[in-house]
N, C-alpha and C positions, 0 to 999 in steps of 0.2 A: 623309264625313257631309256630307249634304245642305244647302243653306242653308233654314233656317227661311223661311216666307214667312206674312205675313198679310193680309187685307182692310184698306186704310185709307179711310175715309170723309172725303172734302172737306165740311166742314159747309156753307162759302159755296154750293157746288152742289147739293148735296142738295135736292128738292122734297119728298120725304119719300111719293112715290109707291108706295112697297113693292112694286115690281117685284123687287126685290134679294132681298126678304125670302122673297116666295114660292118663288121660285125656289131658293135656297140649299139643298141636299139633306141639310145637317148644321145646319138652323137656326141658323148662326153668325150673322148680322143680326136686329136686332130694329129696331122705329119705338118710340122711347123720347119721353116727353113733354119737351118743351124750349121753354119761353116766352121765350126769347131769341133764337130763329128766328123768321121771319115765317108758318112754316106751322103753328106752336105744336108742332110735333113734328119727329123727324129720325133718322134711319137710326144704329144706332151697332153697333159690333164687340162682341157679347156674351159669345161662347163664341168666342175665336179658337184656342183649342189644339183646337176639333172643325173645325176649317175644312179642306178636302180638297186644298185649297192648288193643284192644277193642274188643277181643273176650271175655275175662273174664270168660272161660269156670271154672279155678281152684276156683275163687271166690264164683260162683253160684254153684260148686259140694262140696264145703265144710260143710260137717253137723255140724262143730262145729264153724263155723264164723270165724276160723284163718285166712282168707286170704281176704287181701283188695287190690284193683290194685289202686293205688295211684299217684299223679302227685308228680316228684321227686322236691323236695323243701318242700313238705309238711308235716305238723306234723299232727298224728292220735292220736285223747286221745280218750279213752274208760276206762268201768269199768270191772276189772276180776271177776271169779267167787268168790271171797274171798272181794270182795267190795272194792278193792283197785284200785285208778286211776292209769293208765299205759299210757306213751304217747311213740309214735315209730314218729321216722323221719328220711327222705331221705335225 
């Protein structure tokens, strides 16, 4: 059985440009209102079960590297723009 993959959006890096939403062939991603971020909205994974998983268009087009397509159950660690370590897991 192949590992299930899903897009993960790093909230701190997302600028709500919408490029990932526009390029996704299955409409997995959405821009949703979030007043806790400076842009007022952010990209969210609305329908992970519809993700093609191998196309990775969203990951490739994001100019701020805010999207990673990762295996479910994998933990992703990275350094944000303030130098702090951030961990995301699915």
